[in-house]
C-alpha positions in Angstrom: 12.7 8.3 -16.4 16.4 8.8 -18.2 17.7 10.5 -15.4 17.0 7.5 -13.3 18.1 3.7 -13.8 15.0 2.3 -12.4 11.2 3.1 -10.7 10.6 1.2 -7.8 6.7 0.4 -7.2 4.9 -0.9 -4.5 2.1 -3.2 -5.1 0.0 -3.2 -1.8 -2.4 -5.8 -1.1 -5.4 -4.2 0.6 -7.2 -7.3 2.3 -5.6 -9.8 4.6 -9.2 -11.8 4.6 -8.7 -15.9 4.1 -9.5 -16.7 0.4 -9.3 -13.0 -0.4 -9.2 -12.1 -4.0 -6.3 -9.5 -3.4 -3.9 -12.2 -4.0 -4.9 -12.2 -7.7 -5.2 -9.4 -8.6 -2.3 -8.2 -6.6 -0.2 -10.9 -8.8 -1.4 -10.1 -11.9 -0.9 -6.3 -11.7 2.9 -6.7 -10.3 3.4 -9.0 -13.3 2.0 -6.4 -15.7 4.3 -4.2 -14.0 7.3 -5.8 -14.6 7.0 -5.8 -18.1 8.2 -2.6 -17.6 12.2 -2.8 -17.9 12.2 0.6 -15.7 10.2 -0.6 -13.4 11.2 -2.7 -10.3 8.0 -4.2 -8.5 7.5 -5.3 -5.1 4.4 -6.7 -3.5 3.7 -5.1 0.2 1.2 -7.9 1.7 -0.7 -5.9 4.5 -0.7 -9.5 6.3 3.1 -9.0 7.0 3.0 -5.9 8.6 0.9 -6.8 11.8 0.1 -3.1 12.7 -2.1 -2.0 15.8 -4.8 0.4 14.9 -4.4 3.7 14.6 -4.9 5.1 17.8 -1.9 7.4 18.2 -1.8 10.8 20.4 -0.8 12.9 17.7 -1.1 12.8 13.7 1.6 11.3 11.6 2.2 14.6 10.4 3.8 15.5 13.2 6.0 12.7 13.7 9.6 13.8 15.5 10.7 10.4 16.2 10.9 6.9 15.1 7.9 4.8 15.1 8.2 2.7 18.4 6.1 -0.4 16.9 8.2 -2.9 14.8 5.9 -3.6 11.8 4.9 0.1 11.7 8.7 1.1 11.2 8.9 -1.7 9.2 6.5 -0.8 7.0 6.8 3.2 6.7 10.4 1.8 5.7 9.4 0.3 2.5 7.0 3.0 1.6 9.7 5.4 2.2 11.7 3.2 -0.5 9.0 4.0 -3.4 8.3 6.1 -6.0 5.3 5.3 -6.4 2.4 2.6 -5.7 -0.7 0.5 -6.4 -2.9 0.0 -4.0 -5.0 -3.8 -4.8 -8.4 -3.1 -2.5 -11.6 -4.6 -2.2 -14.5 -2.5 -1.7 -16.2 -3.2 1.8 -19.3 -0.8 2.2 -18.7 1.5 -0.4 -15.4 2.0 0.7 -11.6 0.5 1.3 -11.1 -2.2 3.9 -10.3 -1.3 7.2 -6.7 -2.9 7.0 -5.5 -0.4 4.5 -7.0 2.6 5.9 -5.6 2.0 9.1 -1.8 1.1 7.1 -2.3 4.5 5.3 -3.4 6.1 8.7 0.0 5.5 10.0 2.4 7.1 7.6 2.4 10.2 6.4 5.6 11.6 4.9 7.0 8.8 3.4 3.8 8.9 1.3 3.8 12.5 0.5 4.6 14.0 -3.6 4.1 10.1 -4.7 2.1 8.5 -7.4 -0.8 6.6 -6.2 -2.9 4.0 -8.9 -6.2 2.3 -7.0 -7.1 -1.1 -8.2 -10.6 -1.8 -6.7 -12.9 -4.9 -6.8 -16.0 -5.9 -5.8 -19.6 -7.1 -6.1 -20.1 -3.9 -8.9 -16.4 -4.3 -9.6 -15.1 -1.7 -6.9 -17.2 1.2 -8.8 -18.2 2.5 -5.3 -14.9 2.9 -4.0 
């Protein structure tokens, strides 16, 4: 940390459901990270990124051109800015939410070599995620 003025952490809210618990968990996590004077925190709420279902003919790992979809391009830019991530996700059927999985699928290069932590919750505390 001595070589860098701040660490840019994105906290991703991995649910878009009405009445979601993610809002509470995301707010708490963001506030805890902000207590670290070296950290700059931004919440990325997937409700703000209306990304279509990933159905491209080619994997994002082979992407050569900018994303055509505006929401995907904006989300990808936010991911590129980050030094690390905390993903807040409900446990649905022993896995993550479809909306978070879709967001993960749209991006490739911008995730590379960056740490990620997952905070999961559900009927058994997200233990089966």
